[in-house]
C-alpha positions as CSV (number, residue, x, y, z in Angstrom):
1,X,0.0,0.0,0.0
2,X,3.0,2.3,0.3
3,X,4.2,4.7,-2.4
4,X,7.0,3.1,-4.4
5,X,9.7,5.5,-3.1
6,X,8.8,4.8,0.5
7,X,8.7,1.0,-0.2
8,X,12.2,1.2,-1.7
9,X,13.5,3.4,1.1
10,X,12.3,0.8,3.7
11,X,14.0,-2.0,1.7
12,X,17.4,-0.4,2.2
13,X,17.7,-0.9,6.0
14,X,16.1,-4.3,5.8
15,X,18.6,-5.3,3.1
16,X,21.5,-4.0,5.3
17,X,20.2,-6.0,8.2
18,X,20.0,-9.2,6.0
19,X,23.6,-8.5,4.9
20,X,25.0,-8.1,8.4
21,X,23.1,-11.1,9.7
22,X,25.5,-13.2,7.5
23,X,22.6,-15.0,5.9
24,X,22.7,-17.9,3.5
25,X,21.8,-15.6,0.7
26,X,24.9,-13.5,1.4
27,X,27.1,-16.6,1.3
28,X,25.7,-17.8,-2.0
29,X,25.8,-14.3,-3.5
30,X,29.5,-14.0,-2.7
31,X,30.3,-17.4,-4.1
32,X,28.4,-16.7,-7.4
33,X,30.1,-13.4,-7.9
34,X,33.5,-14.9,-7.2
35,X,32.8,-17.5,-9.9
36,X,31.3,-15.1,-12.5
37,X,33.5,-12.0,-12.0
38,X,37.0,-13.3,-11.2
39,X,38.4,-10.2,-12.9
40,X,36.9,-7.9,-10.3
41,X,38.7,-7.2,-7.0
42,X,37.4,-8.6,-3.8
43,X,36.3,-5.2,-2.7
44,X,34.4,-4.6,-5.9
45,X,32.6,-8.0,-5.6
46,X,31.8,-7.2,-1.9
47,X,30.1,-3.9,-2.9
48,X,28.2,-5.7,-5.7
49,X,27.1,-8.4,-3.3
50,X,25.7,-6.0,-0.8
51,X,23.9,-4.1,-3.5
52,X,22.4,-7.3,-4.8
53,X,21.0,-8.2,-1.4
54,X,19.4,-4.8,-1.1
55,X,17.9,-5.0,-4.6
56,X,16.5,-8.4,-3.8
57,X,14.9,-6.9,-0.7
58,X,13.4,-4.2,-2.9
59,X,11.7,-6.9,-5.0
60,X,10.0,-8.2,-1.8
61,X,8.9,-4.7,-0.8
62,X,7.5,-3.9,-4.2
63,X,5.8,-7.2,-5.0
64,X,2.6,-6.4,-3.1
65,X,2.2,-3.3,-5.3
66,X,2.8,-5.2,-8.5
67,X,0.3,-8.0,-7.6
68,X,-2.4,-6.1,-5.8
69,X,-2.6,-2.5,-7.0
70,X,-4.7,-1.6,-10.1
71,X,-2.9,-2.5,-13.2
72,X,-3.0,1.0,-14.7
73,X,-1.4,2.3,-11.5
74,X,1.3,-0.3,-11.5
75,X,2.2,0.4,-15.2
76,X,2.3,4.1,-14.5
77,X,5.6,3.5,-12.8
78,X,7.1,2.4,-16.1
79,X,9.0,5.6,-17.2
80,X,10.3,4.3,-20.5
81,X,10.3,1.2,-22.8
82,X,13.2,0.6,-25.2
83,X,12.8,-2.0,-27.8
84,X,9.0,-2.0,-28.1
85,X,9.5,-2.0,-31.8
86,X,11.4,-5.3,-31.5
87,X,8.4,-6.9,-29.8
88,X,5.9,-5.5,-32.3
89,X,7.9,-6.8,-35.3
90,X,8.1,-10.2,-33.7
91,X,4.3,-10.3,-33.2
92,X,3.8,-9.2,-36.8
93,X,5.6,-12.3,-37.8
94,X,2.5,-14.3,-36.7
95,X,4.4,-17.3,-35.4
96,X,4.4,-16.3,-31.8
97,X,6.9,-14.7,-29.5
98,X,9.0,-16.3,-26.8
99,X,9.9,-13.7,-24.2
100,X,12.9,-14.6,-21.9
101,X,12.7,-12.6,-18.7
102,X,15.6,-13.5,-16.4
103,X,15.6,-12.8,-12.7
104,X,16.8,-9.3,-13.3
105,X,15.1,-6.1,-12.0
106,X,11.4,-6.7,-11.6
107,X,10.4,-9.6,-13.8
108,X,6.8,-9.5,-12.5
109,X,6.3,-6.1,-14.1
110,X,7.4,-7.4,-17.4
111,X,4.4,-9.7,-17.4
112,X,1.9,-6.8,-16.9
113,X,3.5,-4.8,-19.7
114,X,3.2,-7.8,-22.1
115,X,-0.4,-8.4,-21.1
116,X,-1.2,-5.0,-22.7
117,X,0.5,-6.0,-26.0
118,X,-1.1,-9.3,-26.8
119,X,-2.6,-12.5,-25.3
120,X,0.0,-14.1,-23.0
121,X,0.8,-17.4,-21.5
122,X,3.5,-17.7,-18.7
123,X,5.3,-20.8,-17.7
124,X,5.6,-21.1,-13.9
125,X,7.0,-23.6,-11.4
126,X,4.3,-24.5,-8.8
127,X,5.6,-23.3,-5.4
128,X,6.4,-25.6,-2.6
129,X,4.4,-23.5,-0.1
130,X,1.0,-25.3,0.2
131,X,-2.0,-23.0,-0.7
132,X,0.1,-20.3,-2.3
133,X,-0.2,-21.6,-5.9
134,X,-3.8,-20.5,-6.4
135,X,-3.0,-17.0,-5.1
136,X,0.1,-16.6,-7.3
137,X,-1.8,-17.8,-10.4
138,X,-4.6,-15.3,-9.6
139,X,-2.3,-12.4,-9.2
140,X,-0.3,-13.1,-12.4
141,X,-3.4,-13.8,-14.5
142,X,-5.4,-10.7,-13.4
143,X,-4.6,-8.8,-16.6
144,X,-5.7,-11.7,-18.8
145,X,-2.7,-13.9,-18.9
146,X,-2.9,-17.7,-18.9
147,X,-0.6,-19.6,-16.5
148,X,1.1,-22.8,-17.6
149,X,2.6,-25.1,-15.0
150,X,5.9,-26.9,-15.6
151,X,4.2,-30.1,-16.7
152,X,3.3,-31.9,-20.0
153,X,-0.1,-30.1,-19.9
154,X,1.7,-26.7,-19.4
155,X,4.1,-27.3,-22.3
156,X,1.2,-28.1,-24.5
157,X,-0.4,-24.8,-23.5
158,X,2.8,-23.0,-24.6
159,X,2.9,-24.7,-28.0
160,X,-0.7,-23.9,-28.7
161,X,-0.2,-20.3,-27.7
162,X,2.7,-19.9,-30.1
163,X,0.7,-21.6,-32.9
164,X,-1.9,-18.9,-32.4
165,X,0.7,-16.2,-32.8
166,X,0.6,-15.2,-29.1
167,X,3.3,-14.3,-26.5
168,X,4.7,-16.8,-24.1
169,X,6.9,-15.8,-21.2
170,X,9.7,-18.0,-19.6
171,X,12.1,-17.4,-16.8
172,X,15.2,-18.8,-18.5
173,X,17.8,-18.9,-15.7
174,X,16.4,-21.5,-13.3
175,X,17.8,-25.0,-13.1
176,X,15.6,-27.5,-14.9
177,X,15.2,-31.1,-14.0
178,X,18.2,-33.2,-15.0
179,X,16.3,-34.9,-17.8
180,X,15.1,-31.5,-19.1
181,X,18.4,-29.7,-19.5
182,X,22.0,-29.8,-20.7
183,X,25.1,-28.2,-19.4
184,X,26.0,-25.0,-21.2
185,X,28.4,-22.1,-20.4
186,X,27.1,-19.3,-18.2
187,X,29.7,-16.7,-17.4
188,X,32.2,-19.3,-18.7
189,X,31.0,-22.0,-16.2
190,X,28.9,-25.1,-16.9
191,X,25.3,-24.5,-15.8
192,X,22.4,-26.9,-16.1
193,X,20.2,-25.1,-18.7
194,X,16.7,-25.8,-20.0
195,X,16.3,-27.1,-23.5
196,X,12.7,-26.1,-23.7
197,X,13.2,-22.7,-25.2
198,X,15.3,-24.0,-28.1
199,X,12.9,-26.8,-28.8
200,X,9.9,-24.5,-28.8
201,X,11.6,-22.0,-31.1
202,X,12.8,-24.5,-33.6
203,X,9.5,-26.4,-33.7
204,X,7.2,-23.3,-34.1
205,X,9.5,-20.7,-35.8
206,X,8.6,-18.3,-33.0
207,X,10.7,-15.2,-32.5
208,X,12.7,-15.0,-29.3
209,X,13.4,-11.8,-27.4
210,X,14.9,-11.0,-24.0
211,X,13.3,-8.5,-21.6
212,X,13.8,-7.0,-18.1
213,X,12.5,-4.1,-16.1
214,X,15.3,-2.0,-14.5
215,X,14.6,-0.5,-11.1
216,X,15.4,3.2,-11.3
217,X,17.1,4.9,-8.3
218,X,15.2,6.6,-5.4
219,X,11.9,4.9,-6.2
220,X,11.5,6.8,-9.5
221,X,10.0,3.8,-11.3
222,X,11.2,1.3,-13.9
223,X,12.7,1.3,-17.4
224,X,11.7,-1.7,-19.5
225,X,14.3,-3.1,-22.0
226,X,13.5,-5.4,-24.8
227,X,16.0,-6.8,-27.3
228,X,16.2,-9.7,-29.8
229,X,17.8,-12.9,-28.5
230,X,20.7,-14.6,-30.4
231,X,19.6,-16.5,-33.4
232,X,21.2,-19.7,-32.2
233,X,18.7,-19.9,-29.3
234,X,16.6,-21.7,-31.9
235,X,19.3,-24.0,-33.2
236,X,18.3,-27.7,-33.7
237,X,21.3,-28.8,-31.7
238,X,20.1,-28.5,-28.1
239,X,23.6,-27.8,-26.8
240,X,24.1,-24.9,-29.2
241,X,20.6,-23.5,-28.4
242,X,21.3,-23.7,-24.6
243,X,24.6,-21.9,-25.0
244,X,22.8,-19.2,-27.0
245,X,20.2,-18.9,-24.3
246,X,22.7,-18.5,-21.5
247,X,24.7,-15.9,-23.6
248,X,21.5,-13.9,-24.1
249,X,20.8,-13.9,-20.4
250,X,24.4,-13.1,-19.5
251,X,24.4,-10.1,-21.8
252,X,21.4,-8.7,-19.9
253,X,23.0,-9.4,-16.5
254,X,26.2,-7.7,-17.4
255,X,24.2,-4.6,-18.2
256,X,22.7,-4.5,-14.7
257,X,24.6,-6.9,-12.4
258,X,23.4,-5.4,-9.1
259,X,19.8,-6.2,-9.9
260,X,20.3,-9.8,-10.7
261,X,19.2,-12.5,-8.3
262,X,22.7,-13.8,-7.3
263,X,21.2,-15.5,-4.3
264,X,20.1,-18.4,-6.5
265,X,22.3,-21.5,-6.6
266,X,22.8,-21.3,-10.4
267,X,25.7,-23.8,-10.5
268,X,24.3,-26.3,-8.0
269,X,24.6,-29.3,-10.3
270,X,27.8,-30.3,-12.0
271,X,28.4,-32.3,-15.3
272,X,29.8,-35.2,-13.3
273,X,26.4,-35.6,-11.5
274,X,27.7,-34.1,-8.3
275,X,26.5,-31.1,-6.4
276,X,28.7,-28.0,-6.2
277,X,30.6,-28.2,-2.9
278,X,31.2,-24.4,-3.1
279,X,27.6,-23.8,-1.9
280,X,27.9,-25.8,1.3
């Protein structure tokens, strides 16, 4: 219910408290940054890690507004949209559009913007918290989107949406099940990566774009960025496609590293079937 500037201002001391409490999120963030930015000094990575924790806290503090306030009011916080022409050209192709929205900035806001552009279907992973799924689906569907679970039924929903020339949205930087992914480089490191995007793109001929909503300083709102993904995301070779997918995500992250969700164990699984000891 708070104005966005106040919600963000409150997130700062909460984020600092989370940082100084030496949380698990802090430990994982430090490890990920050391893996992905070895060229940075320890001091630079420490500053970036602290900023990341604060930005993640801002996500929590703005989520209620994104989900519960009137859609027009939420979208009024979008100060600019770059690359809208990329999305419109992709839609005009009439073969559907796959939008890749990594965990960067506020990905929930991306969905509301897309809902105003065309019919949308979003892939989601059912939460572990009992009773929360119906609420989450309701919030995300309130502007007309369809929600597709990570199941065979959900994948069929995505295919049909693309065949109708609609938009589908996927968070591309989560670890899939071992039988649904391949290892592909992400910041030069092997990361278990979904093959779904490449398979959908090659099967349907859909255009693929990347998108994120940058959080502007001092609660001033958001700037949405849309760009075409790399052509090899649709390669018939799943390994080539997965590498292209990760490179597309990495390019976005390098543009705005402090607002990426580094708290996620992106390199948890290793190609030798072990789990990364660096996260223990």
